[in-house]
C-alpha positions, 0 to 999 in steps of 0.5 A: 475566506481562506477557510471556505477555500480550504473546504472547497479544496479538500473533500466535501464536508457535510458539517455546519460551518460553525466554529466547533470541535467537529468543524475544526477536526474535519478541516485539519484531518485531511492535512494530517492524513496527507502528512502521514502519507508523506512522512511514511514515504520520506521520513521515519522521524515524522510518521510517529508524530502523524500517527499519534495525531490520528490516534489523538483525534480519533480518541477525542471523537470516540470519547465525545460521541462513542457512536458513529454511523460506520458501515458494517463492512468497515467495522468488520475490517477494523475487527480483523485488524484488531485481531491481528494486533492481538495475535502479535501481542499474544505471540510476544507475550508467549515468546517472552519477547515484548521487544518484538512489538517494536521491531520494524518487521512487526511495527505495521501489524502493531499499528493496526490498533490505529484503524478504529480511530481512523474510522472515526476520522473518516466519518467526520471528514465525510470523504467522497470519491473526488476527495479521496482522489485529491488527497492521493494526487496531492500526496503523490506530488512528493514522488516528483520531488524525490525523482528530481532529487535523485536525478540531481544527486545520482546516488548509488542504490542502497545509499543516500536517497536510495538507502531504502530503494525498494520501499521508496520505489514501491511507494512511487509505483503505488501512487502512480497507479492510484493517480492513473485511475484518478486521472479518469475519474477526477473532475477538473482539467487542473486535477487531471493534469496533476494526476497525470503528472503524479503518474509519470513521476511515480513511475519514474521514481520506481524506475530510478530506484530499480524496483522490479516488483513495481514494474510487474505491478504496473503491467498487471495493473494496465491489463486490469484497467484495460479489461475494466475500461473495455467493459465500462467506457471504450473511450477511456480504454483508448485513452489508457492505451494512448498513455501506455504507448506514450510511456513506451515511446519515452522508455525507448527514447531514454532506454540507454539512460535507464536501469531497466534492462540491466535489472531485468538481465540481472534477474535472468542471470540470477535465475540461471545461476540458481539453476546451476546451484549458485545461490549467493545472488539477489534472486538466489538468496530469496529463492533459498530463503523461501524454500527454508521458510516454507519447510519451517512452516510445514513443521508448525503450520497452525500458529507458526514459529512466533517470535523465533527470528527467521535467521536462527531457523535458517541456520537450523534448516541449513544443516539439512542440505535443503539449499546452497545459500550461505549467510556471510560470516560477517553477519550480513546478508538477508535475515528474512525471506523477502516475501510477505506470504512466506513470512506470515506463514513462518511467524504466524502459521495458517491462522495468522496468515488468513487473518492478516490477508483478510485485511486486504482480500475482503476490501478487494471483494467489496471493490469488485462488487462495487465495480460490477454494480456501478459500471453501467450506471455511475462511472465515478463510483466504479472508478473509485472502487477500481482505484482501491482494487489497483492499490490492492493488486500492487500491494499483493505484487510487492508482497511477493518480492519483498516485505511490503506488509511489514514495511511502510508501503503496507500502512500507506496502502491500507489507509488509501484502501480504507478511505476508498472503501468508506467513500464507496460504502457511503455512496451505497448507503446514500443511494439506498436511503434515496431509493427508500425516500422515493 
């Protein structure tokens, strides 16, 4: 009884309900994927546990079967991830700094080795569009809990619950945007209500953490959704505009209690001060580090500086009077450029930059093709691909203002993107098979 309810609750499994390894792996894998999401979002002590579980399950499947029906497009992405992993290892070996692999800025690139095993798990679970949306919505509920705790405790930014405000806020906005698209595609009033709840709670979490990158990602995502819905389904376009208006009204009502205006004015003031030659502000420090990192990249444009810490290079280029920012004598201040694009170019050059970006850009290309293919014939398939595209758009925005690819937000986004990619490609394969049979 309970087992059947669980099967109906999570993604549709296309395995016989026999008491064998396949069945149990398919049954518990969604729990571990959801647990991995939550652990990455709220606890660094649990993410390794769930990561190891994914690795163990994938290894069991690989040893048992060795061959799986994985779409060729996914195989390409897993190879890209493996190449990036090998590139990081090569830099660590050449630079004689093996510890680099265990530093937080390179942890996610190292963890790309998990992707092939994740592929085997996705094949076993047989995720479809509805299953992916349900996993996203269930996992995204942690944003509601986190938002409530922040409202109760009211911590200072950078302390307590807001110790990692940017990561938490970006994760909140990521689940908010994915759940917003899920709201239009998921079936059932209960699930739609849950998706809408996660959207509002994720957006609120982004506001409470004062992550400006998330607000930019939201505005761009709304434009992307509006443009797509206008072509696909005018009714959903008007519903989207209604949600946007409702959210705007709520923001106006609670404006004086929210930090949005303060953060926007701070950014404007920082830019004004930077133009006047003062760099020791949040935005000014970023601008100056971008300048130095870009000049450093121009000196080693092909393979980058490898394991050489950016902070060391910063001091060398500081003597050339390129910027005004001074790292405090107590050792505080920024130690990296707070921009994934610049960071990748600095450490790995053009070669590493293109390799790493391909993991995000190639799925985006596939999602756009899928949307164009099914926007007139199958809204569910168009919307699940749109979910992936919105996740990629948000990630690209986060990467511009902070180290998203080098932080937990990247790995959460990658897993979501790959789940969606599997669901869309699987539908394509089934559709092709049915056409051949008819």
